[in-house]
C-alpha positions as CSV (number, residue, x, y, z in Angstrom):
1,M,92.1,86.0,173.8
2,R,93.7,88.8,171.9
3,H,96.9,86.8,171.5
4,R,95.0,83.8,170.3
5,F,93.2,85.9,167.7
6,S,96.5,87.4,166.5
7,G,98.0,84.0,166.2
8,S,95.1,82.8,164.1
9,M,95.4,85.8,161.8
10,I,99.1,85.3,161.4
11,T,98.5,81.6,160.4
12,V,95.8,82.7,157.9
13,T,98.1,85.3,156.4
14,I,101.0,82.9,156.0
15,A,98.7,80.3,154.4
16,T,97.3,82.8,152.0
17,A,100.7,84.0,151.0
18,A,101.8,80.4,150.4
19,V,98.8,79.8,148.2
20,C,99.4,83.0,146.2
21,A,103.0,82.1,145.7
22,I,102.0,78.7,144.3
23,I,99.5,80.4,142.0
24,S,102.0,83.0,140.9
25,V,104.6,80.3,140.1
26,S,101.9,78.3,138.2
27,V,100.8,81.3,136.2
28,T,104.5,82.3,135.4
29,R,105.2,78.8,134.2
30,S,102.1,78.6,132.2
31,S,102.9,82.0,130.6
32,G,106.4,80.9,129.8
33,Q,105.1,77.7,128.2
34,A,102.7,79.8,126.2
35,V,105.4,82.1,125.0
36,R,107.7,79.1,124.0
37,A,104.8,77.4,122.3
38,A,104.0,80.5,120.3
39,R,107.4,80.5,118.6
40,V,107.9,78.8,115.2
41,D,111.1,77.0,114.7
42,G,112.7,79.0,117.5
43,K,111.7,82.4,115.9
44,P,109.0,84.9,116.9
45,N,105.5,83.9,115.7
46,F,103.6,86.7,114.0
47,S,100.5,84.7,113.3
48,G,97.4,86.6,114.1
49,I,95.2,89.5,112.9
50,W,96.9,92.9,112.8
51,Q,96.1,96.4,111.8
52,A,97.9,99.8,111.6
53,N,96.4,102.7,113.6
54,N,97.6,105.9,111.8
55,E,96.9,108.2,108.9
56,A,99.6,106.9,106.5
57,N,97.0,105.8,103.9
58,W,96.0,109.4,103.6
59,D,99.6,110.7,103.2
60,L,102.9,109.2,104.4
61,Q,104.3,112.6,105.2
62,A,103.3,114.9,108.0
63,H,100.3,117.0,107.1
64,A,97.7,119.3,108.6
65,A,94.0,118.3,108.6
66,L,92.3,119.3,105.4
67,P,88.6,119.9,104.6
68,A,88.6,117.2,101.8
69,A,90.9,115.2,99.6
70,I,89.7,117.3,96.7
71,T,89.5,121.0,97.3
72,Q,89.0,124.1,95.3
73,P,89.7,127.8,96.0
74,G,87.4,129.5,98.6
75,I,86.7,133.1,99.2
76,Y,90.3,133.9,100.2
77,P,93.3,133.1,98.0
78,Y,95.2,131.0,100.6
79,E,95.9,127.3,100.7
80,Y,94.4,127.0,104.2
81,A,91.2,128.6,103.0
82,R,90.4,126.1,100.3
83,V,87.0,124.4,100.5
84,P,85.7,120.9,99.5
85,A,85.2,120.4,95.7
86,A,81.8,119.4,94.3
87,P,82.4,115.6,94.2
88,V,82.9,115.4,98.0
89,L,81.0,118.4,99.3
90,A,78.0,116.3,100.6
91,L,80.3,114.2,102.7
92,G,81.0,117.0,105.2
93,A,83.4,116.1,108.0
94,A,83.3,112.5,106.9
95,G,85.2,113.5,103.7
96,A,87.9,115.5,105.6
97,V,91.5,114.4,105.8
98,P,92.8,113.9,109.4
99,G,96.1,115.5,110.3
100,S,99.2,113.4,110.9
101,L,102.7,113.5,112.3
102,G,103.8,111.3,109.4
103,V,105.7,108.0,109.1
104,V,108.6,109.0,106.9
105,Q,111.8,108.7,109.0
106,G,114.7,111.2,109.1
107,D,113.8,114.6,107.8
108,G,110.3,113.5,107.0
109,Q,110.7,114.3,103.3
110,I,110.3,111.9,100.3
111,P,113.3,112.5,98.1
112,Y,111.6,112.9,94.7
113,K,113.5,113.7,91.6
114,P,112.3,117.1,90.3
115,E,110.4,115.6,87.3
116,A,108.8,113.0,89.5
117,L,107.7,115.5,92.1
118,L,105.7,117.2,89.4
119,I,103.9,113.9,88.7
120,K,103.2,113.5,92.4
121,K,101.6,116.9,92.6
122,D,99.5,116.2,89.4
123,N,98.4,112.9,90.9
124,A,97.2,114.7,94.1
125,E,95.2,117.2,92.1
126,H,93.5,114.3,90.1
127,W,93.2,111.9,93.0
128,I,89.6,111.0,92.3
129,D,90.5,109.8,88.8
130,R,93.8,108.1,89.5
131,D,94.1,106.6,93.0
132,P,94.1,102.8,92.5
133,E,92.3,102.4,95.8
134,L,89.2,104.1,94.5
135,K,89.0,101.6,91.6
136,C,89.5,98.6,94.0
137,Y,92.8,97.6,92.4
138,L,95.3,95.7,94.5
139,P,96.9,98.1,96.9
140,G,100.5,97.0,96.5
141,I,103.2,96.9,99.2
142,P,103.7,98.6,101.6
143,R,100.3,100.3,101.3
144,A,98.4,97.1,102.1
145,M,100.1,97.1,105.5
146,Y,98.7,100.4,106.7
147,M,95.3,100.8,104.9
148,P,92.4,101.0,107.4
149,Y,91.6,97.3,107.2
150,P,92.9,94.4,109.1
151,F,95.1,91.6,107.7
152,E,96.0,88.1,108.9
153,I,99.5,86.6,109.1
154,T,99.8,82.8,109.1
155,Q,103.3,81.7,109.8
156,S,105.0,78.3,109.1
157,T,108.6,77.3,108.9
158,N,109.2,78.0,105.2
159,K,106.2,80.2,104.2
160,I,104.5,83.2,105.7
161,H,101.1,84.0,104.2
162,I,99.4,87.4,104.6
163,A,95.7,87.8,103.8
164,Y,94.4,91.4,103.5
165,E,90.8,92.3,104.0
166,F,90.8,95.0,101.3
167,S,89.9,93.6,97.9
168,N,90.5,90.1,99.4
169,T,94.1,90.1,98.3
170,A,97.1,88.2,99.7
171,R,100.8,87.6,99.3
172,T,103.3,84.9,100.4
173,I,106.6,85.6,101.9
174,H,108.9,82.8,100.8
175,M,111.4,81.7,103.5
176,D,113.0,79.1,101.1
177,K,114.5,79.3,97.6
178,V,111.9,79.8,94.9
179,E,111.9,81.0,91.3
180,G,110.9,84.6,90.6
181,P,107.5,85.4,89.0
182,P,107.2,85.4,85.2
183,D,106.0,89.0,85.2
184,D,105.8,92.1,87.4
185,M,102.9,92.2,89.9
186,W,100.8,94.6,92.0
187,M,101.9,93.0,95.2
188,G,105.5,92.2,94.2
189,H,107.5,89.1,95.0
190,S,108.5,88.6,98.7
191,V,111.5,86.6,99.9
192,G,112.3,86.6,103.6
193,H,115.0,85.6,106.0
194,W,115.7,86.1,109.7
195,D,118.2,88.6,111.1
196,G,118.2,87.4,114.7
197,E,114.7,88.1,116.0
198,T,113.7,90.3,113.1
199,L,112.0,89.1,110.0
200,V,113.6,90.8,106.9
201,V,111.7,90.7,103.6
202,N,113.0,91.7,100.2
203,V,110.2,92.6,97.9
204,T,110.8,93.0,94.1
205,N,109.0,92.5,90.7
206,F,106.5,95.3,91.1
207,N,104.5,96.9,88.3
208,D,104.2,100.7,88.3
209,R,100.5,101.0,89.0
210,S,100.1,101.1,92.7
211,W,100.4,104.2,94.9
212,F,101.8,104.6,98.4
213,D,98.8,106.7,99.7
214,R,95.9,108.9,98.7
215,A,98.3,112.0,98.4
216,G,99.6,110.8,95.0
217,N,102.9,109.4,96.2
218,F,103.9,106.8,93.5
219,H,106.7,104.6,92.3
220,S,107.9,103.0,89.1
221,D,108.5,99.3,88.1
222,A,112.1,99.7,89.5
223,L,110.7,99.7,93.1
224,R,112.5,97.6,95.6
225,L,111.6,97.2,99.3
226,V,113.3,95.9,102.4
227,E,110.7,95.2,105.1
228,R,111.6,94.6,108.7
229,F,109.2,93.0,111.2
230,T,110.3,93.2,114.8
231,Q,108.3,92.0,117.8
232,M,108.0,94.8,120.4
233,S,105.6,92.8,122.5
234,S,103.1,89.9,122.0
235,D,100.6,92.4,120.6
236,I,102.8,95.0,118.8
237,I,105.1,94.6,115.8
238,R,107.5,97.4,114.7
239,Y,107.2,97.6,110.9
240,E,109.9,99.3,109.0
241,V,110.4,99.6,105.2
242,T,113.3,100.9,103.2
243,I,112.1,102.2,99.8
244,E,114.4,102.4,96.8
245,D,113.4,103.4,93.3
246,P,116.2,105.1,91.2
247,K,113.7,106.1,88.5
248,V,111.6,108.2,90.9
249,F,113.7,109.0,94.0
250,T,117.2,110.5,94.5
251,R,118.1,108.1,97.3
252,P,116.5,105.3,99.4
253,W,114.2,106.4,102.2
254,R,112.4,104.8,105.1
255,I,109.0,104.6,106.8
256,A,108.2,103.0,110.2
257,M,105.1,102.4,112.3
258,P,103.7,99.9,114.9
259,L,101.2,97.3,113.9
260,Y,98.7,96.2,116.6
261,R,97.2,92.8,117.2
262,R,93.4,92.7,117.0
263,V,92.6,91.0,120.3
264,E,88.8,90.7,120.1
265,P,87.8,87.1,121.0
266,N,85.8,86.6,117.9
267,M,88.1,88.6,115.5
268,Q,88.3,87.4,111.9
269,L,88.7,88.8,108.5
270,L,85.5,89.7,106.8
271,D,84.9,89.9,103.0
272,F,85.5,93.3,101.4
273,R,85.2,92.4,97.7
274,C,85.0,95.9,96.5
275,N,85.1,95.1,92.8
276,E,81.3,95.2,92.6
277,F,81.1,98.3,94.7
278,V,83.0,100.3,92.0
279,E,81.3,99.0,88.9
280,E,79.2,102.1,88.5
281,F,82.2,104.4,89.2
282,M,84.3,102.5,86.7
283,Y,81.9,101.6,84.0
284,G,78.7,103.6,84.6
285,G,79.7,106.2,82.0
286,L,79.6,103.5,79.3
287,R,75.9,102.8,79.8
288,K,73.5,103.8,77.0
289,Q,71.1,105.0,79.7
290,Q,72.8,106.8,82.6
291,L,71.9,105.1,85.9
292,V,73.2,107.4,88.6
293,K,72.5,111.0,87.6
294,H,70.6,112.8,90.4
295,W,70.6,112.9,94.2
296,E,68.7,115.2,96.5
297,G,68.9,115.7,100.2
298,E,67.6,118.3,102.6
299,T,70.2,120.9,101.7
300,L,71.8,119.7,98.5
301,A,70.6,118.6,95.1
302,I,73.4,117.1,92.9
303,D,73.2,116.3,89.2
304,I,75.9,114.1,87.7
305,T,76.8,114.1,84.0
306,R,79.1,111.2,83.0
307,K,81.7,111.6,80.3
308,V,83.8,109.1,78.4
309,P,87.4,110.2,77.6
310,P,87.9,110.1,73.9
311,G,89.9,107.5,72.0
312,D,92.9,105.9,73.8
313,R,92.4,108.2,76.8
314,L,89.6,105.9,78.0
315,Y,92.0,102.9,78.2
316,Q,94.6,105.1,79.8
317,W,92.2,106.0,82.5
318,Y,91.7,102.4,83.4
319,G,95.5,102.0,83.5
320,K,96.1,104.8,85.9
């Protein structure tokens, strides 16, 4: 009886193993077909919705956590003892800056020319007046790639389109010959080619109005980028950018980071048309009757007095 039972179990085990082997082969073949089908013209297919997961939009360079993006001296005369300035005080921890290991490659330093470094520091001190992100201006490249918003890549054989959720902006990477734009642009002019399995994109024709991050890192209209998109897995892209701007930097420098696929089954880009969100910030000071002037909570009462820069400074503010 014992032998008969053992024989039955052996038969069942062999049959189960055979079925599993068939299923395994089937799944492997199906996966292989899916991978092959996912390629476009024999090249990696980057189509999908992606997002960076880092602190680069705060500051490309390594930095400690800060109490706010705008601070003022506290009780003690040390940099680490600064406190949030009045415009962001009520935000508490939500207005703080998270620390970061940085994304600048090599020694981690951005090689500014001495005079350009002074501009960068001045930008940081006047962040709330100058950062184009706060005004909902187009973010430029590479900043659009690592802002805390998703973006969608749609890839064909001769064009690659990238739609960004922030400010509903977009750009096209031309994989064929096209004429350059008639003028410089916020998002530049992107022309790509393949280097083996890596997508290489040369981006030129920038204006000088976008920033790299909220820390005041900036560029001129001489900016030139070389982007490299390399597939690390089906859900991860290694994104590298070589940055060159002889008006601002002493040499080319590079940033790198992973981009992650958003894999939620119902994932899609949603509207973030922030233009109307910043109308009061941008133009509220021009009203005859001030609209936003007082806010009161349980622990804070805040009064706001708007001011209009005199003469041409008003137009210069919009241009920054």
